[in-house]
N, C-alpha and C positions, 0 to 999 in steps of 0.2 A: 504493500500500500504506500503510495507516495506521501511525503511529509506534508505537502500542501493539500488543501481541500480541493475537491473536484469542482467543475463549473456547475452552478446551480442557479436558482432564482435569485437575482441580485436584490430584489425587494426584501428578501428574507435575511439578508446578511448585513451586518454592521459595516459602515463605511470606515475606511482607513483615514486616520487623522495624523497629519505631519506638521510639525512646527520646526522649520529649518532655521535655527538660530545662528548667530555669528560664531559661537564657540561650540554649542551642543545642539543636537537635534533630538527632539522628542517625538516618538512615534507609537501609535497604538490604535485602538478601535473606538469608534463613537459609542457613547453610552457607558463607558467604563470610567472609573474614578481616578485612574493613574495610567501613565503610558506604559507600554510593554517594554520599551527600551529607551535609554538616554545615552546616546553615543556622540563622539566628537564629530563635528562637521568637517571631516577631512577625508581625503582620498590620496593614498601614497604619501602621507606626511604633509600635504599641502591643503590649506583651508579652501573650501569651496568658494567662499566670498572673496578670496584674493585672486581668483581667476578672472581675467578681463577679456580673454579670447572666447568667442562664442563656440568655436570648435573644441577647445580644451574643456570648457565648462560642460558642454554636451557629453563628451566622453566620460568626464569625471562623474556627472550625475547619473549616467547609465550604470556605472559600477556601484555608486552609492545607493541608488534605489534598489538595485539587485540585492545588495546586502540587507537592506531593510526588509524586503519581501521574503527572501529565501533563507535568511539566517535568523531573523527575529520574529517576524509575523507568521511565516510558514503558510502563506496563502497564495493562490493564483491571482496575479494582478488583474486579469480580465474579469474576475469574479466580484470585484468590490468597487464601489464608488470611492472617490478620494476627496478629502477636505484638507486644504492647505491653509495653515494659519500664517499670514505674512505680515511683515512690518509695513505700515503705511508709508514709511520713508525708505523702504527697501528699493533695490535696484530693479529697473524694468527688465534688464537682461536676465536676471535670475528668474523672474516670474515667467517670461516667455520661453526660456530654455527649459525650465522644469515642465511646463505644459507640453512642449514639444517632445520631451523624453517620455512623459506619461502617455500621451496620445499615440505617438508614432512608433515608439520602440516597445512599450509594454501594452499598448492598446487597451487602456482602461476605459470604462464606459462613460464616465463623467468626472469632472473636476470642479470643485467649488472653492474659490479663493475668498477668505474672510479676513478682515483687518484685526490684528491682535488686540488693539486697544479697545475695540468694541466688545469682543467676546470676553475680555477680562471682566467687564461689568456684567456679562451674562452669567458668570459664576456666582455673583452676589444677588442677582435678581433686582438690580437697581438700574435706573436710566440716566442718572446724573453722577458724574465723578470726574476727578482729575487723575488720569492714569500716569503714574511715574514709573517708567521702565528703566531700571538700572541694570543693564546687562553687561556684556563683555567689552564692547568697543565704545559705547556712549550711553549717556543718560538722556532719555527723552521724556517730555511732559506734554501730554495732549489732553485738553479739556473736552469733555463730552457733556452736553446739556440736553436732557430729555431725548436721549438717543441720537442726537445730532452732534458730530464732532466739530469743534470750532477750530478749523485748520489754520485760520489766520493768527491764532494765539499759540501755536505749538512752539516749543523751545527744545533745544538740544545742546549738549555739552560733552566734549570728549573726556568725561570723568567717570570711569567705570572700572571693571575688573582688569582690563589690559593695563591701565595706568597704575593700578595698585601693584600688579605683578612687576612692572618696571621699577617701582619704588622699592619693593622687596629685594629685587636683584641688586640694586645700587647699594642698599644698606648691608646686604650680606657681603658684598665685595669690600665694603668699607670697614665693617665692624665684625663680620662673621669669623668663625674659626672652625677648623676641622681637626678632630682627634682620631688617632689610630690605636684603639685599644686602651686598656688601663695602664697608667704609668707613663705614657708618652705625652710630651708637651703639645699644646694646641698649635696648629699651623695656620697661616693665612689661607683664605679661600681662593682656589684657582678658578678664575671666571669660566674656564672650560667645563668645570664640574657642575656649574649651575645650568642644567638643561631646562628647557621650557616646562617639561613635566615636573621636575623637582621644584622649580620656582612656583608653579601653580599649586603644587601640593602644600608648600609652606604657606602660601597666601590663604588657601582655603582652610587648612587645619589649625594654623597657629595664630593668625592675625585676627584682631577684633577692633571694634569701634569704641573708644573711650568717651568719657563725658566732655562737655564743652570746655569747662574751665581747665581741666587736666590736659585736654588735647592742645589747647592754645598755649599753655605753659610749656608743654613738651616741644612744640614747634619752635618756640623762642629759643629753647636750649640747644636744639639741634642746629638751628640756622646761625647762631652766634658763635664764631670761633673763640671769642674770649671767655665763653661759658663752658669750656671743656672740663674744668675742674668741677663745676656744679653739675654737669651732665654725668660725670663719673660718680658723684655722690648720689645722684638720682638712680643710677643703675644699681648701686649697692643697697640703697635703703627703700626707695619708693617705686621702682619699676616693677612691672609684671615679672613673674618668674620666667627664667630662661628655659627653653625646651631643646631637646636633642632629637634630630631627625636622621634616620639611616639614609645614607647616600651611596650605597654600593660597597660590597666587601665588608671590611672591618672599620670603614670610615663613618664617622658620626659628625653631622653638621650641627653646630651650636648656634641657636637663634636667640639673641638677647631680647630683653623686655621692651627696649626702645623700638626695635624693629617690629615687634608684634603690635605695639600701640600706634607708632607714628606712621606706619605705611599707609594707613587709611585716611590720614589727615588731609591729604591732597584733595579728597572729595569735598572738604568743607572749607579749606583755606581759600580766602578770596585772592584771586590773582590780579594782574594789572587791569584786566577787563572786568573786574568785579564779578567773576563767575564762580559759582559753586553749585552743588546739587540743590541746596536750599534756595539759592537765587534763581535757579531754573524753574522751580515750582512757583515762586512768587512772581516771576516775570510772566509765566503763563497765566496766572490769575489776573495780573495787571492788564494783560493784553485782551482779556475776555470782556464781554459787555458788563457794565457796572451792576446790572441786576442779577447777574449770574455768579458774582464773585463769592458771596457768602455761602451759597449752596456748594460751590466747588471746594471751598476751604473746609467744609464740613464733610467732604466725601473724597478723601485722598485714598487712592488705591496704589499701593507700592508693590511692584513685582520685579522679577529679574533675579538672576543668580547672585550678583553682588549685594543685593539687598538682604540676602540671607545671612550676611555677616552678623555676628552677635553684637547687639547694641546699635544696629543701624537705625531702626525706627525711633528709638529713644533719642538718639543724637539728632535725627532729622527734626523731631518736635522741638528740641532745645534750640536748634539753629533757626528754625522758622520763627519762633517766638522772640528770639533775640534780634533778628533782622527786622521784625515789625516795628521795633522802636527806633530804627534808623530813619533819617530824613527821606531816603529814597522810597521807602515802603510804608511809612506811617499814613499816607493818604489812602491806603486801601481800606482802612476802617474795619478791620477784621478782628473779632474778639478772640478767636482761637482756631485750632485745627483739630480735625478728627480723622484718624487713619483706620480704614477697614482692615479686618483680619480675614483674608481669603480662606476658603475651605480646602486649601491644598498647599503644598510647598511652593514658595514664591517663584521657583525657577520653572514651574510648569503650570502656572495659573492660566496662561494664555492657551496652552494645549487643552486644559480641562474645559475652558469655554468653547473651544472648537469641538470637543467631544460632545458637549451638551447640545451645541448648535447642530452638529451633524446627525444627531439622533432624532431630529424633528423632520417634518415634511419639507422643510426648505431645501434640504439636500437633493430633493427630487425636482422641485419646481424652479429653483434658481441656479442649478448647476449648468455648466457648459458641457454639452454632450460631445461625444467624439464625432458624430455626424456633422454637427454645427462647426466644429473646429476644422475638420477637413474641407468643409465648404468655404469657410472664412477663417483663416488661421490668425484671428485677433483675440487675444485673451482679454476678457472683460475686466475693466478697472472701475471699481465702485466710485472713485473720485473723478472719473471722466464722464462728461455729459454725453458723449457718444453712446455710452452704454446705460445711462440712467435717465432716459427719456420715456415718456408714456408709450410712444410708438414702439420702441425696442422691447419694452416689457410685454406689450400685447403680442408682438411677433414671436417672442420666445415662449409664449403661453403662460 
C-alpha cells in the first residue's frame, strides 16, 4: 500500500495549508489545531526568499513542495485543495512561482491565497486589531478595522530575529569563550565556529527580553568604553547567569549574562531615525483614522517567532506606555494598550487562521481552480482591483 492516500472525492478531504515564512515554513491540514511540520524554508542550504531568479526559484520550490507532500503530509497533491497563507508585503515573484509549481508541476485542483494579517484575527474571532508580526527579517504592523485592512497606515522595520542573531554573533566574538574539557583555560571564540545554526540556537534558547529600566542601563554600559570596569562589576554581581552551550566534540561555548540580556535590546533602542518595535506600533496607530485609534490600541495582536522570546510582550507594554509620554506621541490621547493572547504558539498563529479559514466553504467558492489558471495564468491578488470587482466575483461564481 502506498504511503500517500489514493485519489478520492476532494470535497471529503481537508485542504493543505502552507505558511511559507522567511525562516520557517508551517504546513498541515485545514481544521487541525497545529501544523504537521515546521521546517526551514531552505533548499540545498539556500533560503527560498533569497532566490531572485524565476528559474532557480521554480526548481527550488519543486523540490521543497515535494518534501512537504511526500515526507511530511504523505498525500497525493492532486487529491487536496491548497490554502497558502502569504504576507501582504511579500514578493509577487514568490506568489506567482508557487502557483505555477502547484498548478503545472503537481496539478493541484485549486489554490486559495489568504493574507496572514487577516487570518490572524480569524483565530480570535474579532474584526478589529493591530497585527504586529515580529518574524525573522522584519517587524510589520498592519491595522485592521472591522475586517478592512488600513494599508495606508502599515509600518515596517528591519528589527527582528535576523538582527538579534547578528547581535548575538558580535557579542560572542567579543566576549565569548570556548573551553575544552575540565581543567583547560577558556579560549577566545573562533568566528568560524559560530555557524548560523549555532548562533540561532543560542539566540532562541539563551536570550530573553529584560525590563525597560534594566535594559536601558545595560545598553549604556555596553556602549560606553569608559564603563568597562562597571560592566565587569555588572557581570559579577547583577547579570543573568552564564550558560554553556555544546558546540561540537568536547568544546563548550560560554555565553555570558550580558549577551543573553543585551542582544534583544536593539529591538527597543531608538536609532537615528527614531525607530523601534514600539515606535512601529505607535506610528501605525498614528497613521490610522482618528476614530479608529483607541479601538486599535485596545486590540494588539502580537505574532511571529521573535515575539516568543521570554519577556517580549511585557517589554512591549512598558515601551508603549513610556513612549506615550513623549512629545511625538502624546497627541494620540490613548489611555493604555491591551494585547490579545492567541490560542496557539505565536510562530504559527497565522497558519492556524489559515487552517480555520480553509475548513469553511470559502475554500471552494473563492479558490483559483486549475482550469481558470491554465486559461488565464494570473494569480488573484486581494489588494488588486482587477480581481476585486463585482464583475470578477460574478464571473468566478
